Backbone as CSV, one residue per row, in Angstrom:
resi,resn,N_x,N_y,N_z,CA_x,CA_y,CA_z,C_x,C_y,C_z
1,MET,-21.649,38.761,-3.514,-21.529,36.966,-3.005,-21.991,36.420,-1.341
2,PRO,-22.411,35.372,-1.498,-22.752,35.335,-0.178,-21.614,34.361,0.407
3,ASP,-21.481,34.517,1.815,-20.163,33.729,2.563,-20.742,32.271,2.659
4,ASN,-19.527,31.649,2.295,-19.334,30.330,2.131,-19.777,29.331,3.672
5,CYS,-20.487,28.531,3.703,-21.128,27.873,4.745,-20.317,27.247,5.528
6,VAL,-20.260,26.490,6.500,-19.560,26.178,7.382,-19.835,24.387,7.306
7,LEU,-18.779,23.735,6.816,-19.112,22.544,6.525,-18.366,21.358,7.647
8,ILE,-18.937,20.449,7.832,-17.984,19.321,8.554,-17.400,18.316,7.475
9,ILE,-16.293,18.148,7.357,-15.655,17.265,6.232,-15.062,16.176,7.216
10,ARG,-15.593,14.685,7.024,-14.593,13.954,7.669,-14.051,12.788,6.611
11,PHE,-13.068,12.609,6.828,-11.985,11.804,5.945,-11.712,10.436,6.816
12,HIS,-11.579,9.193,5.883,-11.522,8.213,7.207,-10.404,7.476,5.632
13,SER,-9.188,7.118,6.924,-8.258,6.397,6.070,-8.316,4.843,5.971
14,LEU,-7.167,4.663,5.101,-7.209,2.930,5.298,-6.810,2.160,6.539
15,ASN,-5.994,2.961,6.968,-6.044,2.320,8.608,-7.054,2.558,9.588
16,GLY,-8.343,3.018,9.088,-9.272,3.185,9.887,-9.414,4.509,10.714
17,GLU,-8.470,5.798,10.400,-8.699,6.650,11.654,-9.718,7.430,10.990
18,ASP,-10.163,8.339,11.680,-11.009,9.039,11.061,-10.589,10.794,11.716
19,ILE,-10.897,11.645,10.666,-10.076,12.859,10.742,-11.724,13.886,10.477
20,SER,-11.515,14.758,11.536,-12.720,15.520,11.024,-12.562,17.299,11.266
21,MET,-12.819,17.763,9.950,-12.229,19.309,9.679,-13.723,19.935,9.607
22,ILE,-13.650,20.711,10.127,-14.421,22.051,9.873,-13.968,23.049,8.780
23,SER,-15.016,23.342,7.916,-14.511,24.605,6.773,-14.909,25.195,6.304
24,LYS,-15.174,26.312,5.878,-15.723,27.308,5.182,-15.102,27.691,3.851
25,ASP,-14.624,26.722,3.262,-13.487,26.867,1.928,-14.799,27.050,0.822
26,PHE,-15.823,26.285,1.178,-16.821,25.862,0.128,-18.425,26.753,0.204
27,ASP,-19.189,26.560,-0.914,-20.305,27.601,-0.546,-21.531,26.274,-0.780
28,GLY,-21.252,24.942,-0.370,-22.014,23.890,-0.372,-21.438,22.682,-0.490
29,GLU,-22.193,21.720,0.156,-22.086,20.197,0.145,-21.252,19.673,-1.118
30,GLN,-22.444,19.712,-2.270,-21.806,19.448,-3.480,-20.775,19.938,-4.251
31,GLY,-20.613,21.444,-3.814,-18.853,22.146,-4.395,-18.409,21.193,-3.678
32,ALA,-18.019,20.994,-2.401,-17.182,20.400,-1.696,-16.464,18.936,-2.198
33,LEU,-18.018,18.388,-2.460,-17.560,17.118,-3.078,-16.931,17.117,-4.327
34,GLU,-17.667,17.915,-4.986,-16.688,17.917,-6.379,-15.330,18.213,-6.278
35,VAL,-14.756,19.054,-5.402,-13.154,19.701,-5.459,-12.594,18.470,-4.882
36,ILE,-13.481,17.736,-3.840,-12.566,16.662,-3.357,-12.632,15.678,-3.858
37,ALA,-13.453,15.232,-4.785,-13.330,13.845,-6.107,-12.417,14.209,-6.897
38,ARG,-12.038,15.555,-7.219,-11.520,16.035,-8.203,-9.855,15.897,-7.871
39,ALA,-9.607,16.521,-6.360,-8.010,16.198,-6.018,-8.311,14.633,-5.666
40,LEU,-8.850,13.397,-5.521,-8.677,12.300,-5.278,-8.467,11.569,-6.554
41,ASP,-9.153,12.021,-7.997,-8.903,11.511,-8.892,-7.625,12.026,-9.467
42,GLU,-7.144,12.864,-9.213,-6.148,13.720,-10.181,-4.822,12.896,-8.492
43,GLN,-4.932,12.322,-7.685,-4.125,11.829,-6.655,-2.851,13.043,-6.292
44,ARG,-3.833,14.234,-5.863,-3.162,15.454,-5.393,-3.821,15.376,-3.968
45,SER,-3.058,16.608,-3.032,-3.955,17.217,-1.827,-4.866,18.197,-2.142
46,LEU,-5.567,18.188,-0.850,-6.592,18.876,-0.571,-6.119,20.231,0.248
47,VAL,-5.976,21.457,-0.281,-5.560,22.213,0.601,-7.175,23.236,0.715
48,LEU,-7.151,23.402,2.044,-8.132,24.037,2.899,-7.429,25.597,3.417
49,THR,-8.136,26.591,2.989,-7.758,27.760,3.554,-8.162,28.548,4.881
50,ARG,-9.523,27.899,5.024,-10.258,28.492,6.248,-11.026,27.309,7.228
51,ALA,-10.021,26.232,7.766,-10.483,25.188,8.268,-9.764,25.007,9.749
52,ARG,-10.858,24.542,10.238,-10.462,23.908,11.599,-10.002,22.465,12.342
53,TYR,-9.436,21.611,12.855,-9.228,20.426,12.511,-10.107,19.932,14.085
54,ASP,-10.897,18.907,13.996,-12.042,18.619,14.645,-12.953,19.524,15.665
55,ARG,-12.599,20.167,17.308,-13.077,21.079,17.751,-12.115,22.142,17.933
56,GLU,-10.945,22.664,17.413,-10.067,23.627,17.768,-10.780,25.004,17.290
57,THR,-10.511,25.821,18.040,-10.996,27.288,17.761,-10.399,28.414,16.706
58,GLU,-9.363,27.905,16.574,-8.443,28.752,15.634,-8.697,28.259,14.185
59,THR,-8.666,29.105,13.190,-9.152,28.802,11.997,-7.970,28.887,11.002
60,ASN,-7.334,27.801,10.570,-5.932,27.832,10.016,-6.125,27.102,8.407
61,GLY,-4.883,27.242,7.299,-4.831,26.674,6.248,-4.356,25.107,6.817
62,VAL,-4.541,24.371,5.819,-4.631,22.805,6.086,-4.365,22.773,4.834
63,VAL,-3.195,21.363,4.512,-3.339,20.266,3.073,-3.415,18.812,3.844
64,ILE,-4.070,18.576,3.471,-4.616,16.729,3.575,-4.131,16.391,2.786
65,ASN,-3.185,15.375,2.787,-2.731,14.374,1.985,-3.759,13.455,1.862
66,LEU,-4.546,13.081,0.334,-5.457,12.213,0.179,-5.058,10.545,0.101
67,ALA,-3.918,10.387,-0.140,-3.344,9.328,-0.633,-4.066,7.665,-0.145
68,ASN,-4.116,7.979,1.218,-4.650,6.992,2.160,-6.197,6.873,2.521
69,VAL,-6.863,8.015,1.552,-8.147,8.231,2.331,-8.963,7.400,1.404
70,VAL,-10.201,6.769,1.833,-11.013,5.604,1.655,-12.484,6.154,1.193
71,LEU,-12.451,7.335,2.339,-14.173,7.329,2.362,-14.141,8.951,2.844
72,VAL,-15.125,9.656,2.357,-15.154,11.251,2.637,-16.481,11.470,2.949
73,ARG,-17.167,12.162,4.080,-18.285,12.701,3.896,-18.287,14.065,4.386
74,VAL,-19.190,14.753,3.629,-19.423,16.056,3.800,-20.862,16.655,4.372
75,SER,-20.808,17.514,5.196,-22.374,17.597,5.925,-22.357,18.710,6.517
76,LYS,-23.166,19.580,6.531,-23.450,20.835,7.765,-23.831,20.400,9.001
77,THR,-24.247,19.330,9.039,-24.510,18.849,10.610,-23.410,17.968,11.172
78,ASP,-23.122,17.861,12.098,-22.026,16.577,12.831,-22.895,15.686,13.353
79,SER,-23.322,14.586,12.576,-23.987,13.789,12.857,-23.757,12.627,12.042
80,ALA,-24.001,11.182,12.554,-23.113,9.903,11.885,-24.230,9.286,10.927
81,GLU,-25.220,9.908,10.747,-26.292,9.667,10.223,-26.167,11.038,8.658
82,ALA,-25.800,12.018,9.031,-25.660,12.938,8.178,-24.602,12.960,7.326
83,GLY,-24.799,13.638,6.086,-23.538,13.795,4.749,-23.935,12.942,3.763
84,GLN,-23.104,13.007,2.710,-22.895,12.460,1.779,-21.388,11.641,1.220
85,TYR,-21.626,10.560,0.715,-20.236,9.715,0.832,-19.312,9.913,-0.356
86,LEU,-18.138,9.604,-0.526,-17.644,9.563,-2.158,-17.387,8.155,-2.337
């Protein structure tokens, strides 16, 4: 089984705050979008076990409350133009 790829996941909340996570929890953009969409639909938190907040160097487990998230972008590159939106 190949290693999961590094993805940049950006969350945009109702209050306008953007949060960026770097994660190796998924095998690709499509898989990440499906898991995140399911968590949003089921109104539950998203659990990432291999993630870094923004530019931190240490990998941690992270629980993200999706209650106030209005937009999510998943991309393999860190660019304003890249990624898919839910």
